[in-house]
C-alpha positions, 0 to 999 in steps of 0.5 A: 628589084625591077619591073616593067609594064606596058599600058595601052591607051584606051584600054580600061579593062587592064587599067589597074593590072600594074597596081595590083601586081605591085601591091602583091609584091609589096605585101610579099616584102612585108612593106607597111600596109599604109605605104602599100595603100598610098603607093597603090592609090598613086600608081592606079591613078597614074595608070588610069591617066595613061589609059585615059589620055595617052596612046601608050605608056610604060611603067618602070618600078624599082624597089629597094630596101628604103623606097619604091620609085615608079616612073610612068612614061607615056606617048600622048598629048602631054600636059600643057599646064601642069599647075592647072592640071594639079587643081582638084576637079580640073580634067581634060578627059573626053566625054566617053572617058567620063561616061565610064566613070573616069576623068573627074579631075582627081588623078593628079591631086590623088597622086600628090596626096599619096606620094612622098615625092611626085615629079611631073614633066611633060612636052605637049604633043609628045608625052608625059613622065611622072615619077612617084617615090614612096619611102618605106620608113620616114622620108629622109630629111630635105637637108640631105637631098 
């Protein structure tokens, strides 16, 4: 199963639409509630990051019998220091974004805590790619990857 969604930078009214649709789909597929919760939290954080930091973005969702893979690709300023950005409380959000209640510096760490696998790559002044993978059952052994 494959879905694609578009996110406009600065559009906080629709931030959360994709995570809501994915949640609905995973429930219809009878995926474990814990997996759904973790997936939706990670996806929501990533979706809000696009709205807060990028000009626009796309979200590709792939669901198979073993896992869900979500790839978020945005056009924006990029992340100059991913390691620093992963620190709890670190934020580059604007004052306006913070005044709306976003930009507390928890997004990337929440994504990491709610993903079985999280990959982030970024090119400054171009954009960022985030891939979130959650397995429906136990994660395959690292020996087999």
